[in-house]
N, C-alpha and C positions, 0 to 999 in steps of 0.2 A: 349675598344670598337673594336679596330682592331683585337685583338686576338680572340674575339668571332666570328667575321666575317670570319677569316681564319679557325677556327675550324668548322664553319658551312659549308664552302665551301669544306673542307676535308671530312666531314661527308656525304654531298650530293654526292661527287665524289665516296666515298666508296660504298654507296648504289647503285649508278648508275652502277659501274663496277661489283658489286655483282649480280645485276639483269642480266647484260649482260652475266656473267659467268654461272649463273643458266640457262638462255635461251639456251646458246650454249650446255651445258651438256644435257638438255632436248631434243634438236634437234638431237643430236648424238644418244641418247637412242631411239628416235622414228625411226630414220633411221635404226638402228640395228634391231628393232622389225619388221619393214617393210621388210627388207632384209631376215630375218628369215622366215617370212610368205611366201615371194616369193620363197625361197628355198624349203619350205615344199610343195608348190603347184607343183613344178617341178617334184615331185615324182609320178605324175599321169601317168599311162600307157594306151596306146591305146588297145582296146579289139576287138575281132571278135567273132561271134557266131559260135559254133561248129555245123557242119552240121549233126552230128550223135545224140548228146544228147541235143543240143539246149542251152547249157549254154554258157556264155560269158567267154572267156579265154584271157589272155594277148597275144599280138602278138609276144612278145619276151619272151622266157623262159617258154613257156607253157608246162605243163606236161600231161601225159596220164591220161585220166579220168577213165579208167578201162573198157570202152566199147570195143567190139571186133574190130570195124571198126574205132575207133577214130584216126584221123590223127595227133593228137598231142602227 
């Protein structure tokens, strides 16, 4: 009778710690995905409208659009 009780307690403990481990791994995965999404959003650049052609160009690293009076 005592052996069954000890085995039951060990089984419950194993399941308990298994769920804790699974939850910890899932939380780390979710944090990683959230960080990757946050990093992807940071790739957005500010834009300004070109006074010559009217298109929007990045404020940093803009290239010439080909118009004669293009300031970029």
